Predicted model as a PDB file, atoms N, CA, C, CB and O in Angstrom, pLDDT in the B-factor column:
MODEL        1                                                                  
ATOM      1  N   UNK A   1     -17.094   4.835  -4.008  1.00 96.00           N  
ATOM      2  CA  UNK A   1     -16.926   3.985  -2.718  1.00 96.00           C  
ATOM      3  C   UNK A   1     -15.312   3.544  -3.113  1.00 96.00           C  
ATOM      4  CB  UNK A   1     -18.229   2.489  -2.528  1.00 96.00           C  
ATOM      5  O   UNK A   1     -14.952   3.258  -4.255  1.00 96.00           O  
ATOM      6  N   UNK A   2     -14.529   3.555  -2.045  1.00 94.00           N  
ATOM      7  CA  UNK A   2     -13.042   3.231  -2.083  1.00 94.00           C  
ATOM      8  C   UNK A   2     -12.620   2.471  -0.825  1.00 94.00           C  
ATOM      9  CB  UNK A   2     -12.171   4.559  -2.206  1.00 94.00           C  
ATOM     10  O   UNK A   2     -13.287   2.451   0.210  1.00 94.00           O  
ATOM     11  N   UNK A   3     -11.444   1.844  -1.010  1.00 90.00           N  
ATOM     12  CA  UNK A   3     -10.909   1.396   0.201  1.00 90.00           C  
ATOM     13  C   UNK A   3      -9.088   1.496  -0.134  1.00 90.00           C  
ATOM     14  CB  UNK A   3     -11.606  -0.303   0.563  1.00 90.00           C  
ATOM     15  O   UNK A   3      -8.395   1.059  -1.052  1.00 90.00           O  
ATOM     16  N   UNK A   4      -8.824   2.190   0.945  1.00 90.00           N  
ATOM     17  CA  UNK A   4      -7.117   2.338   0.931  1.00 90.00           C  
ATOM     18  C   UNK A   4      -6.547   1.372   2.039  1.00 90.00           C  
ATOM     19  CB  UNK A   4      -6.542   4.052   1.334  1.00 90.00           C  
ATOM     20  O   UNK A   4      -6.947   1.463   3.200  1.00 90.00           O  
ATOM     21  N   UNK A   5      -5.793   0.630   1.730  1.00 88.00           N  
ATOM     22  CA  UNK A   5      -5.166  -0.485   2.633  1.00 88.00           C  
ATOM     23  C   UNK A   5      -3.436   0.001   2.755  1.00 88.00           C  
ATOM     24  CB  UNK A   5      -5.410  -2.245   1.780  1.00 88.00           C  
ATOM     25  O   UNK A   5      -2.699   0.371   1.841  1.00 88.00           O  
ATOM     26  N   UNK A   6      -3.158  -0.141   4.077  1.00 89.00           N  
ATOM     27  CA  UNK A   6      -1.792   0.099   4.395  1.00 89.00           C  
ATOM     28  C   UNK A   6      -1.300  -1.152   5.114  1.00 89.00           C  
ATOM     29  CB  UNK A   6      -1.616   1.393   5.251  1.00 89.00           C  
ATOM     30  O   UNK A   6      -2.054  -1.770   5.866  1.00 89.00           O  
ATOM     31  N   UNK A   7      -0.139  -1.502   4.909  1.00 88.00           N  
ATOM     32  CA  UNK A   7       0.625  -2.593   5.523  1.00 88.00           C  
ATOM     33  C   UNK A   7       1.999  -1.948   6.257  1.00 88.00           C  
ATOM     34  CB  UNK A   7       1.014  -3.726   4.315  1.00 88.00           C  
ATOM     35  O   UNK A   7       2.910  -1.324   5.712  1.00 88.00           O  
ATOM     36  N   UNK A   8       1.851  -2.286   7.594  1.00 88.00           N  
ATOM     37  CA  UNK A   8       3.053  -1.999   8.218  1.00 88.00           C  
ATOM     38  C   UNK A   8       3.067  -2.936   9.499  1.00 88.00           C  
ATOM     39  CB  UNK A   8       3.175  -0.438   8.538  1.00 88.00           C  
ATOM     40  O   UNK A   8       2.868  -4.141   9.346  1.00 88.00           O  
ATOM     41  N   UNK A   9       3.284  -2.435  10.687  1.00 88.00           N  
ATOM     42  CA  UNK A   9       3.105  -3.165  11.966  1.00 88.00           C  
ATOM     43  C   UNK A   9       1.875  -3.962  11.902  1.00 88.00           C  
ATOM     44  CB  UNK A   9       3.047  -2.226  13.168  1.00 88.00           C  
ATOM     45  O   UNK A   9       1.885  -5.108  12.350  1.00 88.00           O  
ATOM     46  N   UNK A  10       0.753  -3.427  11.354  1.00 88.00           N  
ATOM     47  CA  UNK A  10      -0.457  -4.002  11.195  1.00 88.00           C  
ATOM     48  C   UNK A  10      -0.964  -3.920   9.802  1.00 88.00           C  
ATOM     49  CB  UNK A  10      -1.344  -3.438  12.085  1.00 88.00           C  
ATOM     50  O   UNK A  10      -0.246  -3.684   8.831  1.00 88.00           O  
ATOM     51  N   UNK A  11      -2.420  -4.158   9.754  1.00 89.00           N  
ATOM     52  CA  UNK A  11      -2.868  -3.774   8.409  1.00 89.00           C  
ATOM     53  C   UNK A  11      -4.010  -2.835   8.592  1.00 89.00           C  
ATOM     54  CB  UNK A  11      -3.282  -5.007   7.535  1.00 89.00           C  
ATOM     55  O   UNK A  11      -5.002  -3.223   9.209  1.00 89.00           O  
ATOM     56  N   UNK A  12      -3.944  -1.536   8.065  1.00 88.00           N  
ATOM     57  CA  UNK A  12      -5.055  -0.731   8.283  1.00 88.00           C  
ATOM     58  C   UNK A  12      -5.646  -0.495   7.027  1.00 88.00           C  
ATOM     59  CB  UNK A  12      -4.748   0.488   8.961  1.00 88.00           C  
ATOM     60  O   UNK A  12      -5.151  -0.885   5.970  1.00 88.00           O  
ATOM     61  N   UNK A  13      -6.917   0.272   7.148  1.00 88.00           N  
ATOM     62  CA  UNK A  13      -7.795   0.751   6.035  1.00 88.00           C  
ATOM     63  C   UNK A  13      -8.573   1.875   6.174  1.00 88.00           C  
ATOM     64  CB  UNK A  13      -8.642  -0.161   5.687  1.00 88.00           C  
ATOM     65  O   UNK A  13      -9.141   2.062   7.250  1.00 88.00           O  
ATOM     66  N   UNK A  14      -8.694   2.641   5.287  1.00 88.00           N  
ATOM     67  CA  UNK A  14      -9.612   3.942   5.276  1.00 88.00           C  
ATOM     68  C   UNK A  14     -10.833   3.327   4.215  1.00 88.00           C  
ATOM     69  CB  UNK A  14      -8.666   5.573   4.588  1.00 88.00           C  
ATOM     70  O   UNK A  14     -10.588   2.631   3.229  1.00 88.00           O  
ATOM     71  N   UNK A  15     -11.906   3.664   4.566  1.00 89.00           N  
ATOM     72  CA  UNK A  15     -12.896   3.374   3.613  1.00 89.00           C  
ATOM     73  C   UNK A  15     -13.876   4.353   3.562  1.00 89.00           C  
ATOM     74  CB  UNK A  15     -13.481   2.165   3.828  1.00 89.00           C  
ATOM     75  O   UNK A  15     -14.243   4.972   4.561  1.00 89.00           O  
ATOM     76  N   UNK A  16     -14.361   4.541   2.335  1.00 92.00           N  
ATOM     77  CA  UNK A  16     -15.390   5.918   1.930  1.00 92.00           C  
ATOM     78  C   UNK A  16     -16.460   5.056   1.252  1.00 92.00           C  
ATOM     79  CB  UNK A  16     -14.648   7.319   0.692  1.00 92.00           C  
ATOM     80  O   UNK A  16     -16.181   4.401   0.247  1.00 92.00           O  
ATOM     81  N   UNK A  17     -17.529   5.055   1.729  1.00 92.00           N  
ATOM     82  CA  UNK A  17     -18.765   4.740   1.401  1.00 92.00           C  
ATOM     83  C   UNK A  17     -19.893   5.534   1.325  1.00 92.00           C  
ATOM     84  CB  UNK A  17     -19.022   3.970   2.036  1.00 92.00           C  
ATOM     85  O   UNK A  17     -20.250   6.136   2.338  1.00 92.00           O  
ATOM     86  N   UNK A  18     -20.577   5.647   0.187  1.00 95.00           N  
ATOM     87  CA  UNK A  18     -21.716   6.672  -0.050  1.00 95.00           C  
ATOM     88  C   UNK A  18     -21.200   8.109   0.115  1.00 95.00           C  
ATOM     89  CB  UNK A  18     -22.940   6.440   0.988  1.00 95.00           C  
ATOM     90  O   UNK A  18     -21.904   9.024   0.542  1.00 95.00           O  
ATOM     91  N   UNK A  19     -19.781   8.250  -0.296  1.00 94.00           N  
ATOM     92  CA  UNK A  19     -19.352   9.325   0.016  1.00 94.00           C  
ATOM     93  C   UNK A  19     -19.112   9.933   1.262  1.00 94.00           C  
ATOM     94  CB  UNK A  19     -19.908   9.874  -0.482  1.00 94.00           C  
ATOM     95  O   UNK A  19     -18.967  11.139   1.458  1.00 94.00           O  
ATOM     96  N   UNK A  20     -19.073   8.839   2.264  1.00 92.00           N  
ATOM     97  CA  UNK A  20     -18.784   9.184   3.811  1.00 92.00           C  
ATOM     98  C   UNK A  20     -17.702   8.395   4.105  1.00 92.00           C  
ATOM     99  CB  UNK A  20     -19.977   8.881   4.882  1.00 92.00           C  
ATOM    100  O   UNK A  20     -17.576   7.312   3.534  1.00 92.00           O  
ATOM    101  N   UNK A  21     -16.792   8.828   5.023  1.00 90.00           N  
ATOM    102  CA  UNK A  21     -15.521   8.151   5.697  1.00 90.00           C  
ATOM    103  C   UNK A  21     -16.359   7.302   6.570  1.00 90.00           C  
ATOM    104  CB  UNK A  21     -14.334   9.201   6.568  1.00 90.00           C  
ATOM    105  O   UNK A  21     -17.287   7.819   7.193  1.00 90.00           O  
ATOM    106  N   UNK A  22     -16.071   5.876   6.674  1.00 87.00           N  
ATOM    107  CA  UNK A  22     -16.486   4.939   7.602  1.00 87.00           C  
ATOM    108  C   UNK A  22     -15.428   4.902   8.952  1.00 87.00           C  
ATOM    109  CB  UNK A  22     -16.577   3.527   6.814  1.00 87.00           C  
ATOM    110  O   UNK A  22     -14.295   4.424   9.011  1.00 87.00           O  
ATOM    111  N   UNK A  23     -16.252   5.608  10.039  1.00 83.00           N  
ATOM    112  CA  UNK A  23     -15.383   5.874  11.266  1.00 83.00           C  
ATOM    113  C   UNK A  23     -16.323   5.495  12.457  1.00 83.00           C  
ATOM    114  CB  UNK A  23     -14.837   7.506  11.364  1.00 83.00           C  
ATOM    115  O   UNK A  23     -17.382   4.875  12.357  1.00 83.00           O  
ATOM    116  N   UNK A  24     -15.762   5.967  13.578  1.00 74.00           N  
ATOM    117  CA  UNK A  24     -16.475   5.760  14.695  1.00 74.00           C  
ATOM    118  C   UNK A  24     -16.326   4.462  15.429  1.00 74.00           C  
ATOM    119  CB  UNK A  24     -17.717   5.941  14.376  1.00 74.00           C  
ATOM    120  O   UNK A  24     -15.364   3.776  15.084  1.00 74.00           O  
ATOM    121  N   UNK A  25     -17.035   4.039  16.298  1.00 67.00           N  
ATOM    122  CA  UNK A  25     -17.267   2.723  16.874  1.00 67.00           C  
ATOM    123  C   UNK A  25     -17.180   1.687  15.930  1.00 67.00           C  
ATOM    124  CB  UNK A  25     -18.516   2.634  17.505  1.00 67.00           C  
ATOM    125  O   UNK A  25     -16.535   0.667  16.173  1.00 67.00           O  
ATOM    126  N   UNK A  26     -17.780   1.867  14.869  1.00 62.00           N  
ATOM    127  CA  UNK A  26     -17.827   0.560  14.113  1.00 62.00           C  
ATOM    128  C   UNK A  26     -16.560   0.676  12.855  1.00 62.00           C  
ATOM    129  CB  UNK A  26     -19.546   0.349  13.402  1.00 62.00           C  
ATOM    130  O   UNK A  26     -16.752   0.196  11.738  1.00 62.00           O  
ATOM    131  N   UNK A  27     -15.506   1.252  13.163  1.00 63.00           N  
ATOM    132  CA  UNK A  27     -14.572   1.342  12.159  1.00 63.00           C  
ATOM    133  C   UNK A  27     -14.008   0.013  11.464  1.00 63.00           C  
ATOM    134  CB  UNK A  27     -13.532   2.064  12.717  1.00 63.00           C  
ATOM    135  O   UNK A  27     -14.054  -1.053  12.078  1.00 63.00           O  
ATOM    136  N   UNK A  28     -13.534   0.088  10.311  1.00 70.00           N  
ATOM    137  CA  UNK A  28     -13.264  -1.221   9.824  1.00 70.00           C  
ATOM    138  C   UNK A  28     -11.936  -1.853  10.418  1.00 70.00           C  
ATOM    139  CB  UNK A  28     -13.197  -1.153   8.313  1.00 70.00           C  
ATOM    140  O   UNK A  28     -10.932  -1.175  10.633  1.00 70.00           O  
ATOM    141  N   UNK A  29     -12.004  -2.897  10.607  1.00 77.00           N  
ATOM    142  CA  UNK A  29     -10.904  -3.878  11.182  1.00 77.00           C  
ATOM    143  C   UNK A  29     -10.186  -4.517  10.042  1.00 77.00           C  
ATOM    144  CB  UNK A  29     -11.534  -5.061  12.125  1.00 77.00           C  
ATOM    145  O   UNK A  29     -10.264  -5.745  10.061  1.00 77.00           O  
ATOM    146  N   UNK A  30      -9.508  -4.006   9.055  1.00 84.00           N  
ATOM    147  CA  UNK A  30      -9.440  -4.663   7.691  1.00 84.00           C  
ATOM    148  C   UNK A  30      -8.410  -5.843   8.147  1.00 84.00           C  
ATOM    149  CB  UNK A  30      -8.845  -3.562   6.321  1.00 84.00           C  
ATOM    150  O   UNK A  30      -8.500  -7.013   7.775  1.00 84.00           O  
ATOM    151  N   UNK A  31      -7.566  -5.399   8.889  1.00 89.00           N  
ATOM    152  CA  UNK A  31      -6.348  -6.448   9.077  1.00 89.00           C  
ATOM    153  C   UNK A  31      -6.964  -7.750   9.762  1.00 89.00           C  
ATOM    154  CB  UNK A  31      -5.048  -5.786  10.114  1.00 89.00           C  
ATOM    155  O   UNK A  31      -6.134  -8.653   9.860  1.00 89.00           O  
ATOM    156  N   UNK A  32      -7.975  -7.989  10.157  1.00 91.00           N  
ATOM    157  CA  UNK A  32      -8.317  -9.088  10.932  1.00 91.00           C  
ATOM    158  C   UNK A  32      -9.463  -9.877  10.091  1.00 91.00           C  
ATOM    159  CB  UNK A  32      -8.786  -8.601  12.403  1.00 91.00           C  
ATOM    160  O   UNK A  32     -10.151 -10.735  10.644  1.00 91.00           O  
ATOM    161  N   UNK A  33      -9.626  -9.540   8.736  1.00 90.00           N  
ATOM    162  CA  UNK A  33     -10.395 -10.301   7.756  1.00 90.00           C  
ATOM    163  C   UNK A  33      -9.891 -11.685   7.892  1.00 90.00           C  
ATOM    164  CB  UNK A  33     -10.253  -9.758   6.282  1.00 90.00           C  
ATOM    165  O   UNK A  33      -8.696 -11.967   7.805  1.00 90.00           O  
ATOM    166  N   UNK A  34     -10.894 -12.593   8.120  1.00 93.00           N  
ATOM    167  CA  UNK A  34     -10.202 -14.042   8.052  1.00 93.00           C  
ATOM    168  C   UNK A  34     -10.259 -14.714   6.539  1.00 93.00           C  
ATOM    169  CB  UNK A  34     -11.029 -15.113   9.150  1.00 93.00           C  
ATOM    170  O   UNK A  34     -11.195 -14.723   5.739  1.00 93.00           O  
ATOM    171  N   UNK A  35      -8.947 -15.264   6.432  1.00 90.00           N  
ATOM    172  CA  UNK A  35      -8.566 -15.851   5.171  1.00 90.00           C  
ATOM    173  C   UNK A  35      -8.348 -17.411   5.308  1.00 90.00           C  
ATOM    174  CB  UNK A  35      -7.274 -15.149   4.653  1.00 90.00           C  
ATOM    175  O   UNK A  35      -8.145 -17.996   6.372  1.00 90.00           O  
ATOM    176  N   UNK A  36      -8.407 -17.871   4.305  1.00 92.00           N  
ATOM    177  CA  UNK A  36      -7.964 -19.478   4.201  1.00 92.00           C  
ATOM    178  C   UNK A  36      -6.582 -19.397   3.422  1.00 92.00           C  
ATOM    179  CB  UNK A  36      -9.194 -20.552   3.249  1.00 92.00           C  
ATOM    180  O   UNK A  36      -6.501 -18.924   2.288  1.00 92.00           O  
ATOM    181  N   UNK A  37      -5.675 -19.823   4.023  1.00 91.00           N  
ATOM    182  CA  UNK A  37      -4.464 -19.831   3.518  1.00 91.00           C  
ATOM    183  C   UNK A  37      -4.323 -21.050   2.699  1.00 91.00           C  
ATOM    184  CB  UNK A  37      -3.499 -19.713   4.532  1.00 91.00           C  
ATOM    185  O   UNK A  37      -5.106 -21.999   2.653  1.00 91.00           O  
ATOM    186  N   UNK A  38      -2.967 -20.858   1.914  1.00 94.00           N  
ATOM    187  CA  UNK A  38      -2.881 -22.040   1.207  1.00 94.00           C  
ATOM    188  C   UNK A  38      -2.295 -23.350   1.732  1.00 94.00           C  
ATOM    189  CB  UNK A  38      -2.247 -21.736   0.183  1.00 94.00           C  
ATOM    190  O   UNK A  38      -1.346 -23.318   2.515  1.00 94.00           O  
ATOM    191  N   UNK A  39      -2.828 -24.487   1.328  1.00 95.00           N  
ATOM    192  CA  UNK A  39      -2.576 -25.721   1.931  1.00 95.00           C  
ATOM    193  C   UNK A  39      -1.019 -26.074   2.446  1.00 95.00           C  
ATOM    194  CB  UNK A  39      -3.029 -26.702   0.927  1.00 95.00           C  
ATOM    195  O   UNK A  39      -0.764 -26.731   3.456  1.00 95.00           O  
ATOM    196  N   UNK A  40      -0.079 -25.518   1.571  1.00 96.00           N  
ATOM    197  CA  UNK A  40       1.258 -25.731   1.848  1.00 96.00           C  
ATOM    198  C   UNK A  40       1.862 -24.564   2.721  1.00 96.00           C  
ATOM    199  CB  UNK A  40       1.988 -25.900   0.549  1.00 96.00           C  
ATOM    200  O   UNK A  40       3.054 -24.516   3.024  1.00 96.00           O  
ATOM    201  N   UNK A  41       1.094 -23.799   3.026  1.00 95.00           N  
ATOM    202  CA  UNK A  41       1.819 -22.555   3.873  1.00 95.00           C  
ATOM    203  C   UNK A  41       1.687 -23.009   5.313  1.00 95.00           C  
ATOM    204  CB  UNK A  41       1.034 -20.929   3.670  1.00 95.00           C  
ATOM    205  O   UNK A  41       0.552 -23.139   5.774  1.00 95.00           O  
ATOM    206  N   UNK A  42       2.728 -23.255   6.048  1.00 94.00           N  
ATOM    207  CA  UNK A  42       2.773 -23.868   7.524  1.00 94.00           C  
ATOM    208  C   UNK A  42       3.134 -22.844   8.331  1.00 94.00           C  
ATOM    209  CB  UNK A  42       3.774 -25.059   7.770  1.00 94.00           C  
ATOM    210  O   UNK A  42       3.616 -23.192   9.408  1.00 94.00           O  
ATOM    211  N   UNK A  43       3.037 -21.617   8.116  1.00 95.00           N  
ATOM    212  CA  UNK A  43       3.555 -20.540   8.946  1.00 95.00           C  
ATOM    213  C   UNK A  43       2.463 -20.299   9.769  1.00 95.00           C  
ATOM    214  CB  UNK A  43       4.039 -19.281   8.214  1.00 95.00           C  
ATOM    215  O   UNK A  43       1.354 -20.043   9.303  1.00 95.00           O  
ATOM    216  N   UNK A  44       2.744 -20.377  11.221  1.00 95.00           N  
ATOM    217  CA  UNK A  44       1.918 -20.290  12.340  1.00 95.00           C  
ATOM    218  C   UNK A  44       1.146 -18.753  12.688  1.00 95.00           C  
ATOM    219  CB  UNK A  44       2.851 -20.736  13.488  1.00 95.00           C  
ATOM    220  O   UNK A  44       0.407 -18.587  13.659  1.00 95.00           O  
ATOM    221  N   UNK A  45       1.391 -17.993  11.970  1.00 95.00           N  
ATOM    222  CA  UNK A  45       0.752 -16.791  11.923  1.00 95.00           C  
ATOM    223  C   UNK A  45       1.214 -15.881  13.222  1.00 95.00           C  
ATOM    224  CB  UNK A  45      -0.795 -17.071  11.857  1.00 95.00           C  
ATOM    225  O   UNK A  45       1.649 -16.367  14.267  1.00 95.00           O  
ATOM    226  N   UNK A  46       1.041 -14.497  12.969  1.00 94.00           N  
ATOM    227  CA  UNK A  46       1.725 -13.697  13.956  1.00 94.00           C  
ATOM    228  C   UNK A  46       0.540 -12.788  14.882  1.00 94.00           C  
ATOM    229  CB  UNK A  46       2.846 -12.684  13.103  1.00 94.00           C  
ATOM    230  O   UNK A  46       0.919 -12.146  15.861  1.00 94.00           O  
ATOM    231  N   UNK A  47      -0.515 -12.800  14.583  1.00 93.00           N  
ATOM    232  CA  UNK A  47      -1.654 -12.064  15.096  1.00 93.00           C  
ATOM    233  C   UNK A  47      -1.988 -12.786  16.581  1.00 93.00           C  
ATOM    234  CB  UNK A  47      -2.973 -12.140  13.961  1.00 93.00           C  
ATOM    235  O   UNK A  47      -2.258 -13.974  16.758  1.00 93.00           O  
ATOM    236  N   UNK A  48      -1.898 -11.785  17.539  1.00 92.00           N  
ATOM    237  CA  UNK A  48      -2.360 -12.440  19.066  1.00 92.00           C  
ATOM    238  C   UNK A  48      -3.518 -12.893  19.050  1.00 92.00           C  
ATOM    239  CB  UNK A  48      -2.404 -11.533  20.263  1.00 92.00           C  
ATOM    240  O   UNK A  48      -3.667 -13.817  19.849  1.00 92.00           O  
ATOM    241  N   UNK A  49      -4.516 -12.591  18.395  1.00 92.00           N  
ATOM    242  CA  UNK A  49      -5.913 -12.990  18.397  1.00 92.00           C  
ATOM    243  C   UNK A  49      -6.359 -14.130  17.604  1.00 92.00           C  
ATOM    244  CB  UNK A  49      -6.651 -11.955  18.001  1.00 92.00           C  
ATOM    245  O   UNK A  49      -7.145 -14.946  18.085  1.00 92.00           O  
ATOM    246  N   UNK A  50      -5.879 -14.242  16.352  1.00 94.00           N  
ATOM    247  CA  UNK A  50      -6.290 -15.125  15.337  1.00 94.00           C  
ATOM    248  C   UNK A  50      -5.498 -15.956  14.883  1.00 94.00           C  
ATOM    249  CB  UNK A  50      -6.694 -14.600  14.399  1.00 94.00           C  
ATOM    250  O   UNK A  50      -5.959 -16.902  14.245  1.00 94.00           O  
ATOM    251  N   UNK A  51      -4.059 -15.834  15.087  1.00 94.00           N  
ATOM    252  CA  UNK A  51      -2.951 -16.552  14.454  1.00 94.00           C  
ATOM    253  C   UNK A  51      -2.735 -16.439  13.310  1.00 94.00           C  
ATOM    254  CB  UNK A  51      -2.959 -17.680  14.550  1.00 94.00           C  
ATOM    255  O   UNK A  51      -2.348 -15.369  12.838  1.00 94.00           O  
ATOM    256  N   UNK A  52      -2.939 -17.546  12.571  1.00 95.00           N  
ATOM    257  CA  UNK A  52      -2.754 -17.639  11.048  1.00 95.00           C  
ATOM    258  C   UNK A  52      -4.163 -17.573  10.301  1.00 95.00           C  
ATOM    259  CB  UNK A  52      -1.987 -19.058  10.657  1.00 95.00           C  
ATOM    260  O   UNK A  52      -4.185 -17.906   9.116  1.00 95.00           O  
ATOM    261  N   UNK A  53      -5.250 -17.192  10.879  1.00 94.00           N  
ATOM    262  CA  UNK A  53      -6.478 -16.856  10.216  1.00 94.00           C  
ATOM    263  C   UNK A  53      -6.914 -15.768   9.874  1.00 94.00           C  
ATOM    264  CB  UNK A  53      -7.293 -17.177  10.719  1.00 94.00           C  
ATOM    265  O   UNK A  53      -8.118 -15.670   9.636  1.00 94.00           O  
ATOM    266  N   UNK A  54      -6.002 -14.577   9.746  1.00 94.00           N  
ATOM    267  CA  UNK A  54      -6.228 -13.216   9.190  1.00 94.00           C  
ATOM    268  C   UNK A  54      -5.252 -12.779   8.578  1.00 94.00           C  
ATOM    269  CB  UNK A  54      -6.540 -12.281  10.037  1.00 94.00           C  
ATOM    270  O   UNK A  54      -4.105 -13.219   8.660  1.00 94.00           O  
ATOM    271  N   UNK A  55      -5.690 -11.724   7.799  1.00 93.00           N  
ATOM    272  CA  UNK A  55      -4.671 -11.190   7.035  1.00 93.00           C  
ATOM    273  C   UNK A  55      -3.549 -10.486   7.941  1.00 93.00           C  
ATOM    274  CB  UNK A  55      -5.294 -10.231   6.043  1.00 93.00           C  
ATOM    275  O   UNK A  55      -2.403 -10.642   7.519  1.00 93.00           O  
ATOM    276  N   UNK A  56      -3.679  -9.812   8.999  1.00 93.00           N  
ATOM    277  CA  UNK A  56      -2.948  -9.293   9.818  1.00 93.00           C  
ATOM    278  C   UNK A  56      -1.672 -10.468  10.211  1.00 93.00           C  
ATOM    279  CB  UNK A  56      -3.902  -8.803  10.957  1.00 93.00           C  
ATOM    280  O   UNK A  56      -0.458 -10.270  10.146  1.00 93.00           O  
ATOM    281  N   UNK A  57      -2.357 -11.676  10.614  1.00 94.00           N  
ATOM    282  CA  UNK A  57      -1.209 -12.484  11.154  1.00 94.00           C  
ATOM    283  C   UNK A  57      -0.518 -13.152   9.999  1.00 94.00           C  
ATOM    284  CB  UNK A  57      -1.684 -13.571  12.206  1.00 94.00           C  
ATOM    285  O   UNK A  57       0.526 -13.766  10.216  1.00 94.00           O  
ATOM    286  N   UNK A  58      -1.037 -13.076   8.753  1.00 94.00           N  
ATOM    287  CA  UNK A  58      -0.268 -13.810   7.835  1.00 94.00           C  
ATOM    288  C   UNK A  58       0.711 -12.655   7.046  1.00 94.00           C  
ATOM    289  CB  UNK A  58      -1.316 -14.682   6.804  1.00 94.00           C  
ATOM    290  O   UNK A  58       1.785 -12.976   6.536  1.00 94.00           O  
ATOM    291  N   UNK A  59       0.218 -11.367   7.025  1.00 91.00           N  
ATOM    292  CA  UNK A  59       1.001 -10.629   6.119  1.00 91.00           C  
ATOM    293  C   UNK A  59       1.508  -9.263   6.526  1.00 91.00           C  
ATOM    294  CB  UNK A  59       0.276 -10.494   4.978  1.00 91.00           C  
ATOM    295  O   UNK A  59       2.175  -8.638   5.702  1.00 91.00           O  
ATOM    296  N   UNK A  60       1.274  -8.765   7.649  1.00 92.00           N  
ATOM    297  CA  UNK A  60       1.712  -7.583   8.337  1.00 92.00           C  
ATOM    298  C   UNK A  60       3.267  -7.767   8.440  1.00 92.00           C  
ATOM    299  CB  UNK A  60       0.976  -7.411   9.790  1.00 92.00           C  
ATOM    300  O   UNK A  60       3.813  -8.848   8.220  1.00 92.00           O  
ATOM    301  N   UNK A  61       3.967  -6.568   8.807  1.00 92.00           N  
ATOM    302  CA  UNK A  61       5.379  -6.355   8.827  1.00 92.00           C  
ATOM    303  C   UNK A  61       5.961  -7.667   9.763  1.00 92.00           C  
ATOM    304  CB  UNK A  61       5.734  -4.762   9.484  1.00 92.00           C  
ATOM    305  O   UNK A  61       6.780  -8.520   9.420  1.00 92.00           O  
ATOM    306  N   UNK A  62       5.281  -7.528  11.001  1.00 93.00           N  
ATOM    307  CA  UNK A  62       6.066  -8.752  11.794  1.00 93.00           C  
ATOM    308  C   UNK A  62       5.914 -10.168  11.242  1.00 93.00           C  
ATOM    309  CB  UNK A  62       5.548  -8.863  13.299  1.00 93.00           C  
ATOM    310  O   UNK A  62       6.842 -10.974  11.315  1.00 93.00           O  
ATOM    311  N   UNK A  63       4.717 -10.470  10.683  1.00 94.00           N  
ATOM    312  CA  UNK A  63       4.665 -11.516   9.941  1.00 94.00           C  
ATOM    313  C   UNK A  63       5.581 -11.745   8.758  1.00 94.00           C  
ATOM    314  CB  UNK A  63       3.519 -11.555   9.594  1.00 94.00           C  
ATOM    315  O   UNK A  63       5.876 -12.934   8.639  1.00 94.00           O  
ATOM    316  N   UNK A  64       6.096 -10.974   7.883  1.00 92.00           N  
ATOM    317  CA  UNK A  64       6.670 -10.774   6.929  1.00 92.00           C  
ATOM    318  C   UNK A  64       8.217 -11.146   7.507  1.00 92.00           C  
ATOM    319  CB  UNK A  64       6.299  -9.406   6.380  1.00 92.00           C  
ATOM    320  O   UNK A  64       8.907 -12.029   7.000  1.00 92.00           O  
ATOM    321  N   UNK A  65       8.604 -10.389   8.559  1.00 94.00           N  
ATOM    322  CA  UNK A  65       9.899 -10.610   9.324  1.00 94.00           C  
ATOM    323  C   UNK A  65      10.233 -11.972   9.737  1.00 94.00           C  
ATOM    324  CB  UNK A  65       9.901  -9.835  10.519  1.00 94.00           C  
ATOM    325  O   UNK A  65      11.311 -12.536   9.552  1.00 94.00           O  
ATOM    326  N   UNK A  66       8.997 -12.530  10.427  1.00 93.00           N  
ATOM    327  CA  UNK A  66       9.043 -13.856  11.005  1.00 93.00           C  
ATOM    328  C   UNK A  66       9.241 -14.942   9.945  1.00 93.00           C  
ATOM    329  CB  UNK A  66       7.777 -14.117  11.782  1.00 93.00           C  
ATOM    330  O   UNK A  66      10.010 -15.877  10.170  1.00 93.00           O  
ATOM    331  N   UNK A  67       8.515 -14.832   8.710  1.00 92.00           N  
ATOM    332  CA  UNK A  67       8.553 -15.589   7.663  1.00 92.00           C  
ATOM    333  C   UNK A  67      10.073 -15.622   6.871  1.00 92.00           C  
ATOM    334  CB  UNK A  67       7.423 -15.092   6.827  1.00 92.00           C  
ATOM    335  O   UNK A  67      10.577 -16.699   6.554  1.00 92.00           O  
ATOM    336  N   UNK A  68      10.586 -14.616   6.657  1.00 91.00           N  
ATOM    337  CA  UNK A  68      11.790 -14.489   5.584  1.00 91.00           C  
ATOM    338  C   UNK A  68      12.986 -13.938   6.467  1.00 91.00           C  
ATOM    339  CB  UNK A  68      11.418 -13.349   4.199  1.00 91.00           C  
ATOM    340  O   UNK A  68      14.080 -13.752   5.933  1.00 91.00           O  
ATOM    341  N   UNK A  69      12.804 -13.694   7.708  1.00 92.00           N  
ATOM    342  CA  UNK A  69      13.911 -13.390   8.624  1.00 92.00           C  
ATOM    343  C   UNK A  69      14.586 -12.021   7.947  1.00 92.00           C  
ATOM    344  CB  UNK A  69      15.025 -14.755   8.748  1.00 92.00           C  
ATOM    345  O   UNK A  69      15.806 -11.873   7.878  1.00 92.00           O  
ATOM    346  N   UNK A  70      13.724 -11.145   7.508  1.00 87.00           N  
ATOM    347  CA  UNK A  70      14.267  -9.775   7.155  1.00 87.00           C  
ATOM    348  C   UNK A  70      13.045  -8.757   7.614  1.00 87.00           C  
ATOM    349  CB  UNK A  70      14.659  -9.654   5.408  1.00 87.00           C  
ATOM    350  O   UNK A  70      11.851  -9.021   7.758  1.00 87.00           O  
ATOM    351  N   UNK A  71      13.706  -7.575   7.784  1.00 81.00           N  
ATOM    352  CA  UNK A  71      12.921  -6.273   8.092  1.00 81.00           C  
ATOM    353  C   UNK A  71      11.958  -6.283   6.675  1.00 81.00           C  
ATOM    354  CB  UNK A  71      14.069  -4.707   8.299  1.00 81.00           C  
ATOM    355  O   UNK A  71      12.360  -6.529   5.538  1.00 81.00           O  
ATOM    356  N   UNK A  72      10.638  -5.958   7.072  1.00 70.00           N  
ATOM    357  CA  UNK A  72       9.719  -5.445   6.015  1.00 70.00           C  
ATOM    358  C   UNK A  72      10.014  -4.170   5.810  1.00 70.00           C  
ATOM    359  CB  UNK A  72       8.313  -5.551   6.296  1.00 70.00           C  
ATOM    360  O   UNK A  72       9.388  -3.517   4.975  1.00 70.00           O  
TER     361      UNK A  72                                                      
ENDMDL                                                                          
END                                                                             
């Protein structure tokens, strides 16, 4: 079993479980895994669906650019 994560304009994942690629209708939405951020992190998030409650909203390319005003 393994997971391959990519970070770009979003967060993507490829998952192999039991020697089979997880795909199709139930493909993994790794970028929208809910997180609890650090209490001192006041960034409002970039995800249009979850704001600052998911990995993509806090750490994808557009979030990095908004946080540090530099291209990821």
